[in-house]
N, C-alpha and C positions, 0 to 999 in steps of 0.2 A: 382252708376249712375254718368256718366259725367255731368258736369253743362251745356255743349251744349244739351244734351238729356233732361235734366231738363227744360230748357228755352223752348225747342220746344214743350214740353208736358204741362207746366204749365202757360207759358205766356198767352196763350189765354183763360184761366179759370178765372172766378171772384172770386174765393177764394184765400186769402192770404196764400201763401206757402214758406217754405225755407227749405234748406238742412242744417243739423248741424252735426258736429263730435261728437264723444263720449265725447271729452274735452269740447264742447260747443261752438265750432267757426263755425259761420256760412259760408258756402262755395258757396252757391248760394241763390237768393231770387227772385221771379216772379214779374212782374209788379204790380199786386195788392198788394203785400207786401210792396212794396216801396210807392204805393199811400197812403196806409192806415196809414203808419207811417210818411209819409212826408219826407222820407229820400231816397238818391239816391242809386241806386244799387252797385256803388263803395263804398259808406260808409257802407252799410251792409255787403257786401262780405269782410271777413276776420275779422268782428268785433265779440266779445264774446257775447253770448246770455244775460248773467246776467248783461253785462254793458248797456243794452238798456232798462232795467226794471225800473219802477218808483220808487221801493225802493230796489236798487241794493245790499245794505248791507246784508249780510248774506244769499244772494240768491244763491250764487255759489254752496253750498252743495246741496240744494234743487233741483237746476238745473241739476246737475250732476247725482243725485239719480233717477230723472225723465227720464233722456236720457238712463241710464243703464236699466231701466225697458222696455223702448221702444226696446231696443235692444235684451233684453232677451226672450220677448214676441213677438209671430207672430201676435196677434190680435191688434187692435187699443188701445192705452193707452190715456184715457181721463185726462185732467188737466185744470187749470186755470192759466192765466197769465195776469199781469197789465204792459202794455207798456207805455214808457214815449215818446210822439210823439215829433216831432222836433219843434212844437210851444209850447212845455211845457205842453199840456194837457195830461191827463192820460186815456189810453183806456183800458178797462176791456175786456178780450177775454176769451172764452173757446177754448182749444186746443185739438187736438187729433195728437198723434205721432206714427209712425210705422217705422220698420226697412225696409230699401231697401238693395238690394244686392250690393256689392262692384263693383267698375268700374274694367274692365279687367286687367288694370296694378297695381290694389290695392287689398290688402287683408283685408282692413278695411271696414266694412259697415257703413252707415250713417242713420241718423234719418230724415225722412220727417216729418215736423211739420206744420200742418194746423191751422191756426188762424181764429176764427168767433167772430166778436163783439157779445156781449151779446144779442143785439137787433136783431140779424140774425142768432140765433143758430139753426134753422130749416135746413139750407143748409147743404148738406152732400158732401162727396167726389163723383165726378162724373166719367168723363172719366179717370182721372189720377190714381185713385184707381184700375180701371181695368187694365191699363197698368202696374201698380206696381205688381198685382197679376200674370201678364203674365211674367214679367220680374223675379219674384221670382220663378215661375215654371221653367222657362228656365234656371236659375241659378242652380237650383236642378238636373235638367236634365243634364246639362253639368258636375256637379260634380259627378253624377252617372256614366256618361260615362268615365270621367276621371279616376274613380276607376275601371271600366272594363278594360279600356286600361292599366292601371298600372299592373293589375292582369295578363292580357295577356302578356305584356312585361316580367313581372317577371317570368311566366311560360316559355315563350320562351328563356330567358336568362338561365334560369336553364337547358333547354334542349341543348341549345348551349354549356353551359360549360360541360355537360356531355358527348357530342359528341366530343369536344375538347380533353377532358380528354381521351376518347376511341381511338382518333386518335394518341395522344401522345403516348399512351400505344402500340398501333400498330405499330408505327414508331420505338419505341425501340425495340419491338420483331422483326420487319424486319431488323433493323440493326444488331441485335444479329444474326439472322438467316443468313444474308448475309455474316457476319464475320465468323462464324462457318462454312458455307458451303465453302467459299472461302479457309479457312484453311484446311478442310477436303479434298478438291480437289487438293490443291497444293501440299500437303504432298506426296501422291502418285506419282503425276507428278515429283516431285525432286527425288523420289526413282528410277523411271524410267530413269530419266537423268543420275543418278549417276550409276546405275546398267550396262547401256550401255557403259559408259565411263570405268567401272572396267572390263567389258567383253573385250572390245577392248584393254585395257592394259594387261589383262592376256593372250589373245590368241597371241597378238603381231603380229609377222610376218606371222603368219598362215591365217590371214585375207587377203581376195584378195581385190583388189581396189574397186571393186563393193560392197563388203560388208562393207568397210569402208564408202562408200558414203551412203549405206543404214543406218549405224549407225548415221552419220552426219545428215541425213534427219530425223531419229527418233528423235533426240534431237531437231531439228528445230521445229518438230511438238509440241515437249513438251513445247519448248519456246513459240510457237504461243498459245498453250492452256492456258498457264500461263498469257499470255497478254491478251487473250479473257476474262479470268475469272476477271482480274484486271479491264478491261474496262467495264464489266457488273456491277461490283461492283461500279465503279465510276458512272455509268449512274443512277443507283438505288438511289444513294445519293443526286443527283441534284435536288434542290427544297425542300428536306425534313431535310436535315442536315445543320443547321446554319453555316455559314461560317464568319470568323472574317473579318471585313472591316478596312481599314486604307487608308493613303494617298499613292497613287501609282503614281511614275513617269514612264509613260508608256515608254518613251525612255529608261530608265534604265532597265525596264521589258524586253524590246525587245532585248537589249543586253545580258541579262542573257539567254533568250530564245535561241537566235542565237548561243552563246557560248555552250549551252548544247547539241544542235543538232549537232554542229561540221560540218558545210557544206563542201564539197569538196574543193580543192584549186582553182579550175576554177569556183566557183560560186561567184557571186557578189549580195549582199543584202544590198539595200539602205533604209534608214529609213528617212523620212521627219524631217526636224528640228523642226517642230511646233507640236510635240507630247505634249499633256496636262498632267497635274498632276490632279488626280481626287481621290475622296474617294469613294473606291470600294473594292470588294472582290478580293484580288490579285491572289489567287490560281485559281479562275475561269477564270478570264481574261487570265492568264498565259497558261491555258489548252487550250483556243481557238486559241491563237497565235501560240502556240507550234504545234497544229494539223495542222493548214491551212499552216504554213510555212514548216513544216515537210513534208506534202504531196507533195507540190511543189518540194522539193528535191528528195523525195522517187520515185516519177513517172516520173522522168527525162529520156530523151532517149539519151542524150550525156553527156560529162564530165562537160561541162560548162554550164551556165545559169544565169539568172538575175531575181531577185525579188524585187518589189518596195512596200514599205508600206507606205501608206499615211492616212491623217485624214481630215475630213471636219466637220464644224458645220451643223448638219442635220436640226436644226430649222430655222436658217436664210437663208439656201439654197445657201450660198456662199462657196466656196471651199478656204480653208486656202491655203496660199503660200505654194507651192509644191517644194520648194527648198530641196534637199536631201543632205545626209552626209553619210560617212562611217558607216556601222554597230558598229564600235568599235572607232568611233571619238569623237568630242565634245559633251558636255552635251545638253539636250533638253531644249526647250523654253516651259515654262508653258502656256497652253492655257487659255485666258481669254474671254470664250464665254458665251453666255446666257444659261438659264436653257433649258433642253430637252436632245438631245442625241447627241453624236459623232458617225460619220459614218467612220469607218476604212475600208481600202481597201488593199488587199493583190493581187497583179497581178504578173504573171509569164510569161515567154516566152516559156513554155513548150508544150508538145503535144496537149493540149487542150481537151475539152469533148464535145462529140456531144450533141446538144440540147435534144435528146431523152432520154438522161441519166441523165439530171439536177436534176430531182426529186429523180431518183431512187438512187443516190449516198448518199443521205441523210437518207436512210432507213438502219436499223440496219441489220449487217452482209452483207451488199452489197459491193462488190468490183467489179470494171471494168476490172481487169487483174486477171489472174489466180494467186492463193496464192502460186504456186510452183515458179512464176516468179516474183512476188514482195510480200514480205512477209507482210500481212495486216490481221487484225482482222476484219474489216469491222464495227467497233464500233466508230472510231474517228470522222467522220463527224456527225454521229447521237448524239454523245455526245456533239459536237460543237453546233448544232441545239438546242438541249435541254438547254444548258447553256445559250444560247443567248435568247431564248425566255422566259426563267425563269426570266431573267431580265427585260422582257418588250420589248425586242428588235426584230430585225429580221434578217436573213441571206439569201443572194441572191447570184446567180452564173450568170456570163456573160461569155460566152465561146463558141468557135467554134472548131471543129476538126483541128488541125495543126496550131491554132493561139493563143495559150495560154489560160490562165484562169484567170479570176478576181473575186474573192470573196469578197463581202461586207457585212459587219455586222453592225448593231447600238448598241451602249452601252449607259446606262444613265449616264448623268453627275452627277446626284445624286442618290445613290443607293436606290432601293425602300424600304419602311419600312418593316421590318419583314424577 
């Protein structure tokens, strides 16, 4: 019981009462107690019970034993006490003590001590006793509910752990299945490619030009199937297989991506100078940039072209300085932006994409041009979308036919946990 609760309940009552700790220290006294002893509430609060007695010597052990009995027993514990009043007179009282539940922020119960002068021993606990019983019942009800909640939490935790183990086991089995399947599918594809090459070499000049074209077409189909299998394998791993994180200089990463793509001589790729350095999954971010920049080059309709790569702070809503540099020029400047997301933009001056196809291109195996015209698996943008959304970001397209395309995706400044 808090002192404020005690005062609200006990001050209106005519019986002298106080709250005492198991160590014998008074924590609260009502008005009747202060008037009976002729001492102020400030004097009584914090005082030791045995120090207020008429014969304090040797009383500490007796007081302590009495308080322990009160705490151990739920019924009222009778006793006798001789107070030394402030005017020096001795006041003999009968007392009754009972345990009260601890305060919410405390685990230690206290003893409620009621003192009645010998000439007024017929008075009994009135309203306060009923309140104490109510508090005691409420305390036990709360403890029972707490035990039930702990039992439910323990049960649910066990179920979650079991499901987590099942999921982990399922992921391992899926990884093994994907690996074995891809290996088993790629092996005959390599054999087909090698056989076609050997047949072409053995027959030599007997092959017509049309037959050679058919052999080349056969090998291109094998390469497409191999790339398709690899793309599906990568798609299945996103969000399931943990990737290492580390400090990534985005400008350096873009230099590596552009170098690996090896754009045609007539192509210009400009990267903004304010690319950040972030703690993230390097491989995943590399896959996103490689697919978006690679597509801008792959679907060009002329030998020249221009691609712009920029970044802005998505939280503040302000665009970073868009000064550009050569893709293989000076080093980048680390962004010092607030927590949230970066918004990267890859825009080109290519043929563009009609609005009715903006959603379709993110579907798996979807291509806008015939695979015989542009070699594609139809997995790239689907993989990009899944990677970006797995990071908590989003990817959008702004394009019209004949007016180029602008892909934007958001990427967290701090990698999400797990």
